[in-house]
C-alpha atoms as an extended CHARMM CRD file, in Angstrom:
* protein
*
       223  EXT
         1         1  MET       CA            127.2560000000      128.9280000000      133.7070000000  PROA      1               0.0000000000
         2         2  MET       CA            128.0270000000      130.6860000000      130.0990000000  PROA      2               0.0000000000
         3         3  SER       CA            129.4110000000      127.9130000000      127.9970000000  PROA      3               0.0000000000
         4         4  ALA       CA            133.0010000000      128.6990000000      125.7120000000  PROA      4               0.0000000000
         5         5  SER       CA            131.0610000000      128.7090000000      122.6730000000  PROA      5               0.0000000000
         6         6  VAL       CA            129.1160000000      131.4840000000      123.9190000000  PROA      6               0.0000000000
         7         7  ARG       CA            131.9050000000      133.4910000000      125.4310000000  PROA      7               0.0000000000
         8         8  SER       CA            133.9690000000      132.6030000000      122.0870000000  PROA      8               0.0000000000
         9         9  LEU       CA            130.9850000000      134.7690000000      120.0340000000  PROA      9               0.0000000000
        10        10  GLU       CA            130.8200000000      137.2960000000      122.8830000000  PROA      10              0.0000000000
        11        11  SER       CA            134.3170000000      137.9220000000      122.3260000000  PROA      11              0.0000000000
        12        12  ARG       CA            133.5840000000      138.0010000000      118.5420000000  PROA      12              0.0000000000
        13        13  LEU       CA            131.0380000000      140.7070000000      118.6150000000  PROA      13              0.0000000000
        14        14  SER       CA            133.3440000000      143.0250000000      121.3960000000  PROA      14              0.0000000000
        15        15  SER       CA            136.0870000000      142.6990000000      118.8020000000  PROA      15              0.0000000000
        16        16  VAL       CA            133.6530000000      144.0200000000      115.7730000000  PROA      16              0.0000000000
        17        17  ARG       CA            132.4290000000      146.8730000000      118.2710000000  PROA      17              0.0000000000
        18        18  GLU       CA            136.1680000000      147.7950000000      118.3660000000  PROA      18              0.0000000000
        19        19  VAL       CA            137.5170000000      147.0220000000      114.9100000000  PROA      19              0.0000000000
        20        20  VAL       CA            137.6470000000      150.3770000000      112.7710000000  PROA      20              0.0000000000
        21        21  PRO       CA            134.8170000000      150.6480000000      110.2640000000  PROA      21              0.0000000000
        22        22  ILE       CA            135.9940000000      150.1530000000      106.7670000000  PROA      22              0.0000000000
        23        23  VAL       CA            134.5790000000      152.0050000000      103.5380000000  PROA      23              0.0000000000
        24        24  PHE       CA            134.5620000000      149.8890000000      100.9150000000  PROA      24              0.0000000000
        25        25  VAL       CA            134.6780000000      151.8500000000       97.0280000000  PROA      25              0.0000000000
        26        26  VAL       CA            133.7230000000      151.1370000000       94.0950000000  PROA      26              0.0000000000
        27        27  ASP       CA            134.3380000000      153.1200000000       91.2100000000  PROA      27              0.0000000000
        28        28  ASP       CA            136.6830000000      153.2760000000       87.3570000000  PROA      28              0.0000000000
        29        29  ASP       CA            137.5170000000      156.5540000000       88.2560000000  PROA      29              0.0000000000
        30        30  VAL       CA            141.0540000000      156.4840000000       90.0760000000  PROA      30              0.0000000000
        31        31  SER       CA            140.6400000000      160.3920000000       90.3760000000  PROA      31              0.0000000000
        32        32  VAL       CA            137.6330000000      159.4480000000       92.1540000000  PROA      32              0.0000000000
        33        33  ARG       CA            139.3170000000      156.3230000000       94.0400000000  PROA      33              0.0000000000
        34        34  GLU       CA            142.1890000000      158.8860000000       94.9470000000  PROA      34              0.0000000000
        35        35  SER       CA            139.8060000000      162.0610000000       96.7180000000  PROA      35              0.0000000000
        36        36  LEU       CA            137.4580000000      159.7570000000       98.5430000000  PROA      36              0.0000000000
        37        37  GLU       CA            140.1840000000      157.8850000000       99.5310000000  PROA      37              0.0000000000
        38        38  VAL       CA            141.5760000000      161.3960000000      101.4660000000  PROA      38              0.0000000000
        39        39  LEU       CA            138.0720000000      162.0490000000      102.8320000000  PROA      39              0.0000000000
        40        40  VAL       CA            137.6930000000      158.5700000000      104.3540000000  PROA      40              0.0000000000
        41        41  ARG       CA            141.0160000000      158.6070000000      105.7260000000  PROA      41              0.0000000000
        42        42  TYR       CA            140.7800000000      162.1860000000      107.7310000000  PROA      42              0.0000000000
        43        43  ALA       CA            137.4420000000      161.2980000000      108.6490000000  PROA      43              0.0000000000
        44        44  GLY       CA            139.0180000000      158.1460000000      110.3600000000  PROA      44              0.0000000000
        45        45  TRP       CA            137.7240000000      155.1190000000      108.9660000000  PROA      45              0.0000000000
        46        46  ARG       CA            139.6570000000      152.7510000000      106.3670000000  PROA      46              0.0000000000
        47        47  ILE       CA            138.9850000000      152.6390000000      103.2100000000  PROA      47              0.0000000000
        48        48  GLU       CA            139.2700000000      149.8780000000       99.9450000000  PROA      48              0.0000000000
        49        49  THR       CA            139.5410000000      151.0660000000       96.5330000000  PROA      49              0.0000000000
        50        50  PHE       CA            138.4180000000      148.6110000000       93.5690000000  PROA      50              0.0000000000
        51        51  ALA       CA            137.7550000000      149.6690000000       89.8220000000  PROA      51              0.0000000000
        52        52  SER       CA            135.3400000000      147.3090000000       88.8040000000  PROA      52              0.0000000000
        53        53  ALA       CA            132.7890000000      144.7830000000       90.3240000000  PROA      53              0.0000000000
        54        54  GLN       CA            134.7670000000      141.8120000000       89.6960000000  PROA      54              0.0000000000
        55        55  GLU       CA            137.4870000000      143.1550000000       91.5830000000  PROA      55              0.0000000000
        56        56  PHE       CA            135.5860000000      144.1420000000       94.4940000000  PROA      56              0.0000000000
        57        57  LEU       CA            133.7730000000      140.3670000000       94.5820000000  PROA      57              0.0000000000
        58        58  ASP       CA            136.8060000000      138.7780000000       94.3780000000  PROA      58              0.0000000000
        59        59  HSD       CA            138.3870000000      140.6700000000       97.1970000000  PROA      59              0.0000000000
        60        60  ARG       CA            137.7950000000      138.7670000000      101.1850000000  PROA      60              0.0000000000
        61        61  ARG       CA            136.2940000000      140.9480000000      103.0900000000  PROA      61              0.0000000000
        62        62  ALA       CA            136.9590000000      141.2590000000      106.9670000000  PROA      62              0.0000000000
        63        63  ALA       CA            134.2140000000      141.6940000000      109.4720000000  PROA      63              0.0000000000
        64        64  ALA       CA            133.8290000000      144.5360000000      110.1800000000  PROA      64              0.0000000000
        65        65  PRO       CA            131.5770000000      147.4380000000      110.2840000000  PROA      65              0.0000000000
        66        66  SER       CA            131.3790000000      148.8920000000      107.0280000000  PROA      66              0.0000000000
        67        67  CYS       CA            129.2810000000      150.4870000000      103.8590000000  PROA      67              0.0000000000
        68        68  LEU       CA            129.9280000000      150.4100000000      100.2210000000  PROA      68              0.0000000000
        69        69  VAL       CA            130.4250000000      153.2120000000       98.0920000000  PROA      69              0.0000000000
        70        70  LEU       CA            129.0870000000      152.0810000000       94.8200000000  PROA      70              0.0000000000
        71        71  ASP       CA            129.3900000000      154.0240000000       91.6590000000  PROA      71              0.0000000000
        72        72  VAL       CA            126.2390000000      153.2870000000       89.2270000000  PROA      72              0.0000000000
        73        73  ASN       CA            128.2000000000      153.3800000000       85.8510000000  PROA      73              0.0000000000
        74        74  LEU       CA            130.7540000000      150.6480000000       85.8960000000  PROA      74              0.0000000000
        75        75  PRO       CA            133.0740000000      148.5340000000       83.0300000000  PROA      75              0.0000000000
        76        76  ASP       CA            131.0450000000      144.9270000000       82.5890000000  PROA      76              0.0000000000
        77        77  LEU       CA            129.3060000000      144.5980000000       86.0930000000  PROA      77              0.0000000000
        78        78  ASP       CA            127.3400000000      148.0540000000       86.5120000000  PROA      78              0.0000000000
        79        79  GLY       CA            126.6360000000      149.3340000000       90.2790000000  PROA      79              0.0000000000
        80        80  LEU       CA            122.8890000000      147.8190000000       90.2490000000  PROA      80              0.0000000000
        81        81  ASP       CA            123.8220000000      144.9070000000       89.0660000000  PROA      81              0.0000000000
        82        82  LEU       CA            126.7470000000      144.5580000000       91.5770000000  PROA      82              0.0000000000
        83        83  GLN       CA            123.9220000000      144.8350000000       94.0880000000  PROA      83              0.0000000000
        84        84  LYS       CA            121.6610000000      142.2270000000       93.4530000000  PROA      84              0.0000000000
        85        85  ARG       CA            124.3570000000      140.2990000000       93.0180000000  PROA      85              0.0000000000
        86        86  ILE       CA            125.2550000000      140.5970000000       96.6960000000  PROA      86              0.0000000000
        87        87  ALA       CA            122.0020000000      141.4740000000       98.6170000000  PROA      87              0.0000000000
        88        88  ASP       CA            122.0570000000      137.9810000000      100.4810000000  PROA      88              0.0000000000
        89        89  ASP       CA            125.4300000000      137.8890000000      101.4530000000  PROA      89              0.0000000000
        90        90  HSD       CA            126.5060000000      141.2860000000      102.3540000000  PROA      90              0.0000000000
        91        91  VAL       CA            122.9610000000      142.9520000000      104.5600000000  PROA      91              0.0000000000
        92        92  ASP       CA            125.0700000000      143.9950000000      106.8950000000  PROA      92              0.0000000000
        93        93  MET       CA            127.0510000000      146.1930000000      104.3280000000  PROA      93              0.0000000000
        94        94  PRO       CA            125.0730000000      149.2410000000      103.4020000000  PROA      94              0.0000000000
        95        95  ILE       CA            124.9730000000      151.0130000000       99.9570000000  PROA      95              0.0000000000
        96        96  ILE       CA            126.0210000000      154.3340000000       98.9110000000  PROA      96              0.0000000000
        97        97  PHE       CA            125.3020000000      154.7100000000       95.7150000000  PROA      97              0.0000000000
        98        98  ILE       CA            127.2010000000      157.6210000000       93.2910000000  PROA      98              0.0000000000
        99        99  THR       CA            127.0350000000      158.7980000000       89.5720000000  PROA      99              0.0000000000
       100       100  GLY       CA            127.2420000000      161.5070000000       87.3270000000  PROA      100             0.0000000000
       101       101  TYR       CA            124.5310000000      160.1910000000       85.1310000000  PROA      101             0.0000000000
       102       102  GLY       CA            121.7350000000      158.9650000000       87.7710000000  PROA      102             0.0000000000
       103       103  ASP       CA            117.5010000000      159.9330000000       86.6950000000  PROA      103             0.0000000000
       104       104  VAL       CA            114.5000000000      159.2000000000       88.6370000000  PROA      104             0.0000000000
       105       105  PRO       CA            113.8980000000      155.4140000000       87.5190000000  PROA      105             0.0000000000
       106       106  MET       CA            117.5810000000      154.5820000000       88.3470000000  PROA      106             0.0000000000
       107       107  THR       CA            116.8020000000      155.7050000000       91.8630000000  PROA      107             0.0000000000
       108       108  VAL       CA            113.9670000000      154.1600000000       92.9400000000  PROA      108             0.0000000000
       109       109  GLN       CA            115.4630000000      150.8270000000       91.8870000000  PROA      109             0.0000000000
       110       110  ALA       CA            118.6360000000      150.9700000000       93.6850000000  PROA      110             0.0000000000
       111       111  MET       CA            116.2660000000      152.4200000000       96.6390000000  PROA      111             0.0000000000
       112       112  LYS       CA            113.6940000000      149.7570000000       96.6690000000  PROA      112             0.0000000000
       113       113  ALA       CA            116.7470000000      147.1430000000       96.3740000000  PROA      113             0.0000000000
       114       114  GLY       CA            118.2110000000      148.2050000000       99.3180000000  PROA      114             0.0000000000
       115       115  ALA       CA            120.3670000000      151.2780000000       98.9650000000  PROA      115             0.0000000000
       116       116  VAL       CA            121.0720000000      153.5880000000      101.4340000000  PROA      116             0.0000000000
       117       117  GLU       CA            121.1340000000      156.6240000000       99.9600000000  PROA      117             0.0000000000
       118       118  PHE       CA            121.7740000000      157.7210000000       96.1620000000  PROA      118             0.0000000000
       119       119  LEU       CA            124.2390000000      160.6200000000       95.2740000000  PROA      119             0.0000000000
       120       120  THR       CA            124.4740000000      162.4640000000       91.9270000000  PROA      120             0.0000000000
       121       121  LYS       CA            127.4870000000      163.7690000000       91.3530000000  PROA      121             0.0000000000
       122       122  PRO       CA            129.3010000000      166.2400000000       92.3680000000  PROA      122             0.0000000000
       123       123  PHE       CA            128.1650000000      166.5470000000       95.3190000000  PROA      123             0.0000000000
       124       124  ARG       CA            129.4570000000      167.9830000000       98.8940000000  PROA      124             0.0000000000
       125       125  ASN       CA            132.1860000000      166.3030000000      101.0350000000  PROA      125             0.0000000000
       126       126  GLU       CA            130.1000000000      166.5490000000      103.7940000000  PROA      126             0.0000000000
       127       127  VAL       CA            126.4240000000      164.9180000000      102.2830000000  PROA      127             0.0000000000
       128       128  LEU       CA            128.8110000000      161.7220000000      101.7220000000  PROA      128             0.0000000000
       129       129  LEU       CA            130.2920000000      161.5100000000      105.3760000000  PROA      129             0.0000000000
       130       130  ASP       CA            127.1990000000      161.9260000000      107.3680000000  PROA      130             0.0000000000
       131       131  ALA       CA            125.5710000000      159.2130000000      104.4170000000  PROA      131             0.0000000000
       132       132  ILE       CA            128.4820000000      156.6310000000      105.4980000000  PROA      132             0.0000000000
       133       133  ARG       CA            128.3100000000      157.3000000000      109.0660000000  PROA      133             0.0000000000
       134       134  HSD       CA            124.6100000000      156.8360000000      108.6890000000  PROA      134             0.0000000000
       135       135  ALA       CA            125.4570000000      153.7530000000      106.7310000000  PROA      135             0.0000000000
       136       136  ILE       CA            127.9240000000      152.2260000000      109.2360000000  PROA      136             0.0000000000
       137       137  GLU       CA            125.8520000000      152.7870000000      112.1500000000  PROA      137             0.0000000000
       138       138  ARG       CA            123.4230000000      150.7690000000      110.1890000000  PROA      138             0.0000000000
       139       139  SER       CA            126.4800000000      147.8000000000      109.3790000000  PROA      139             0.0000000000
       140       140  ARG       CA            127.5510000000      147.6780000000      113.3290000000  PROA      140             0.0000000000
       141       141  THR       CA            123.7200000000      146.9120000000      114.5080000000  PROA      141             0.0000000000
       142       142  SER       CA            123.5150000000      144.5100000000      112.1060000000  PROA      142             0.0000000000
       143       143  LEU       CA            126.5910000000      143.0810000000      113.3310000000  PROA      143             0.0000000000
       144       144  SER       CA            125.4580000000      143.2440000000      116.5250000000  PROA      144             0.0000000000
       145       145  HSD       CA            122.2620000000      141.3140000000      115.9230000000  PROA      145             0.0000000000
       146       146  GLU       CA            123.8960000000      138.7550000000      114.0560000000  PROA      146             0.0000000000
       147       147  ALA       CA            126.5190000000      138.1580000000      116.6480000000  PROA      147             0.0000000000
       148       148  ASP       CA            123.5860000000      138.0010000000      119.1650000000  PROA      148             0.0000000000
       149       149  LEU       CA            121.9440000000      135.5500000000      117.5430000000  PROA      149             0.0000000000
       150       150  GLN       CA            124.7940000000      133.3000000000      116.8900000000  PROA      150             0.0000000000
       151       151  ALA       CA            125.0710000000      133.5180000000      120.6510000000  PROA      151             0.0000000000
       152       152  LEU       CA            122.0140000000      132.5750000000      121.0350000000  PROA      152             0.0000000000
       153       153  ARG       CA            121.8070000000      129.3820000000      118.6960000000  PROA      153             0.0000000000
       154       154  ALA       CA            125.1850000000      127.9420000000      120.8080000000  PROA      154             0.0000000000
       155       155  SER       CA            122.9030000000      128.2020000000      123.8170000000  PROA      155             0.0000000000
       156       156  TYR       CA            119.8680000000      126.7240000000      122.1260000000  PROA      156             0.0000000000
       157       157  ALA       CA            122.7910000000      124.4830000000      120.9980000000  PROA      157             0.0000000000
       158       158  SER       CA            123.5890000000      123.1250000000      124.4000000000  PROA      158             0.0000000000
       159       159  LEU       CA            120.4900000000      121.9880000000      125.2310000000  PROA      159             0.0000000000
       160       160  THR       CA            119.7310000000      118.1770000000      125.6800000000  PROA      160             0.0000000000
       161       161  ASN       CA            117.2650000000      116.7600000000      123.4430000000  PROA      161             0.0000000000
       162       162  ARG       CA            114.4610000000      116.4770000000      126.2750000000  PROA      162             0.0000000000
       163       163  GLU       CA            115.1010000000      120.0860000000      127.4170000000  PROA      163             0.0000000000
       164       164  ARG       CA            114.6650000000      121.1680000000      124.1680000000  PROA      164             0.0000000000
       165       165  GLU       CA            110.7930000000      119.1920000000      123.9400000000  PROA      165             0.0000000000
       166       166  VAL       CA            110.4830000000      120.8070000000      127.8950000000  PROA      166             0.0000000000
       167       167  MET       CA            111.6440000000      124.6140000000      126.0930000000  PROA      167             0.0000000000
       168       168  ALA       CA            109.1760000000      124.3020000000      123.3790000000  PROA      168             0.0000000000
       169       169  LEU       CA            106.1570000000      123.1300000000      125.5100000000  PROA      169             0.0000000000
       170       170  VAL       CA            106.7260000000      126.2700000000      128.2350000000  PROA      170             0.0000000000
       171       171  VAL       CA            106.9720000000      128.6590000000      125.5430000000  PROA      171             0.0000000000
       172       172  ALA       CA            104.0630000000      127.3060000000      124.1280000000  PROA      172             0.0000000000
       173       173  GLY       CA            102.3740000000      128.5250000000      127.4900000000  PROA      173             0.0000000000
       174       174  LEU       CA            101.9000000000      124.9320000000      128.9310000000  PROA      174             0.0000000000
       175       175  LEU       CA            102.0930000000      124.1120000000      132.5860000000  PROA      175             0.0000000000
       176       176  ASN       CA            104.7430000000      122.0240000000      134.1740000000  PROA      176             0.0000000000
       177       177  LYS       CA            102.0430000000      119.5320000000      134.9010000000  PROA      177             0.0000000000
       178       178  GLN       CA            100.5890000000      119.7190000000      131.2340000000  PROA      178             0.0000000000
       179       179  VAL       CA            104.5770000000      119.2580000000      129.8140000000  PROA      179             0.0000000000
       180       180  GLY       CA            104.5300000000      116.0990000000      132.3430000000  PROA      180             0.0000000000
       181       181  GLY       CA            101.5110000000      114.9650000000      130.2760000000  PROA      181             0.0000000000
       182       182  ASP       CA            102.6470000000      115.7410000000      127.1680000000  PROA      182             0.0000000000
       183       183  LEU       CA            106.4180000000      114.3100000000      127.6620000000  PROA      183             0.0000000000
       184       184  GLY       CA            105.1590000000      111.3970000000      130.1730000000  PROA      184             0.0000000000
       185       185  ILE       CA            107.7190000000      112.2420000000      132.3840000000  PROA      185             0.0000000000
       186       186  SER       CA            107.1340000000      113.9790000000      135.9200000000  PROA      186             0.0000000000
       187       187  GLU       CA            105.9950000000      117.5640000000      137.2360000000  PROA      187             0.0000000000
       188       188  THR       CA            109.4980000000      117.6420000000      139.5370000000  PROA      188             0.0000000000
       189       189  THR       CA            111.6450000000      116.3370000000      136.3700000000  PROA      189             0.0000000000
       190       190  VAL       CA            109.8340000000      119.1010000000      134.0800000000  PROA      190             0.0000000000
       191       191  LYS       CA            110.9460000000      121.6000000000      136.5020000000  PROA      191             0.0000000000
       192       192  ALA       CA            114.4210000000      120.4300000000      136.6950000000  PROA      192             0.0000000000
       193       193  HSD       CA            114.5220000000      120.4980000000      133.0670000000  PROA      193             0.0000000000
       194       194  ARG       CA            113.4020000000      123.8950000000      133.0530000000  PROA      194             0.0000000000
       195       195  GLY       CA            115.4090000000      125.1220000000      135.3080000000  PROA      195             0.0000000000
       196       196  LYS       CA            118.4870000000      123.7860000000      133.5060000000  PROA      196             0.0000000000
       197       197  VAL       CA            117.0860000000      125.3750000000      130.3030000000  PROA      197             0.0000000000
       198       198  MET       CA            117.0090000000      128.7970000000      132.0360000000  PROA      198             0.0000000000
       199       199  ALA       CA            120.1220000000      128.3910000000      133.1370000000  PROA      199             0.0000000000
       200       200  LYS       CA            121.7890000000      127.3820000000      129.7130000000  PROA      200             0.0000000000
       201       201  MET       CA            119.7810000000      129.6300000000      127.6050000000  PROA      201             0.0000000000
       202       202  GLN       CA            120.6730000000      132.8040000000      130.0290000000  PROA      202             0.0000000000
       203       203  ALA       CA            116.8880000000      133.9850000000      130.0850000000  PROA      203             0.0000000000
       204       204  GLU       CA            116.1290000000      136.0500000000      133.4170000000  PROA      204             0.0000000000
       205       205  SER       CA            112.0730000000      135.4030000000      132.6350000000  PROA      205             0.0000000000
       206       206  LEU       CA            109.6870000000      133.4990000000      131.0980000000  PROA      206             0.0000000000
       207       207  ALA       CA            109.3530000000      136.2970000000      128.9190000000  PROA      207             0.0000000000
       208       208  SER       CA            112.6610000000      136.2860000000      127.7810000000  PROA      208             0.0000000000
       209       209  LEU       CA            112.3370000000      132.7490000000      127.0650000000  PROA      209             0.0000000000
       210       210  VAL       CA            109.7750000000      133.4740000000      125.3090000000  PROA      210             0.0000000000
       211       211  LYS       CA            111.4550000000      135.7020000000      123.4930000000  PROA      211             0.0000000000
       212       212  MET       CA            114.4000000000      134.0070000000      122.3440000000  PROA      212             0.0000000000
       213       213  ALA       CA            112.0740000000      131.2940000000      121.6710000000  PROA      213             0.0000000000
       214       214  ASP       CA            110.6280000000      133.5930000000      119.1150000000  PROA      214             0.0000000000
       215       215  ARG       CA            113.7700000000      134.6420000000      117.6870000000  PROA      215             0.0000000000
       216       216  LEU       CA            114.9270000000      130.7210000000      116.8720000000  PROA      216             0.0000000000
       217       217  GLN       CA            111.6070000000      129.9660000000      115.4210000000  PROA      217             0.0000000000
       218       218  ILE       CA            111.2430000000      127.7250000000      117.7890000000  PROA      218             0.0000000000
       219       219  ALA       CA            107.9190000000      125.6310000000      117.8640000000  PROA      219             0.0000000000
       220       220  PRO       CA            106.3790000000      122.1460000000      119.5740000000  PROA      220             0.0000000000
       221       221  SER       CA            107.1570000000      119.5060000000      117.4090000000  PROA      221             0.0000000000
       222       222  PRO       CA            103.4170000000      117.6330000000      116.2670000000  PROA      222             0.0000000000
       223       223  LYS       CA            102.8890000000      114.3990000000      118.3440000000  PROA      223             0.0000000000
């Protein structure tokens, strides 16, 4: 039976899929922000604009598929520095750089750090829109994978300590008899624990349970 925590996580995942994607724009040029606002809204997405990197950092971001359209040359904290600042906390928000003064080293630096696109002004609207579509799809996939992993962790948290021990040995390739020998319990008891593990983890087969354990980085405890 599905636990309440897993149902809650799946509900949150469904909400993420349904919410309108957000395009964040950080550019100190008000005319650029205004023109992009018209373009993005016309394409059917939400948009939030900021005149500086610090304004963006101070803003609380909603859990929704998103991307960041970021100018390289900003006052105080520039775009490349902002990219470094948010690298760990915003992995589900791809960055599209825009600049009027780009060069090859700058482009290479941005792309190596994970940017999905680097556009030099002036650029055609459709080029930017295509980049945004691609970035939002990446964001949606990232959020979906994270929600799946959270649901998996919630299922694992519902296991008893003994069930976790059994799971770790089973996915390591041990037979029920061997698991029982390692844990000092009967083969019948191992089968009972194994059945509960499969049910709580919603694993349809041993192969799927092994994949789950791999994602959770589960290994048998050393003796």
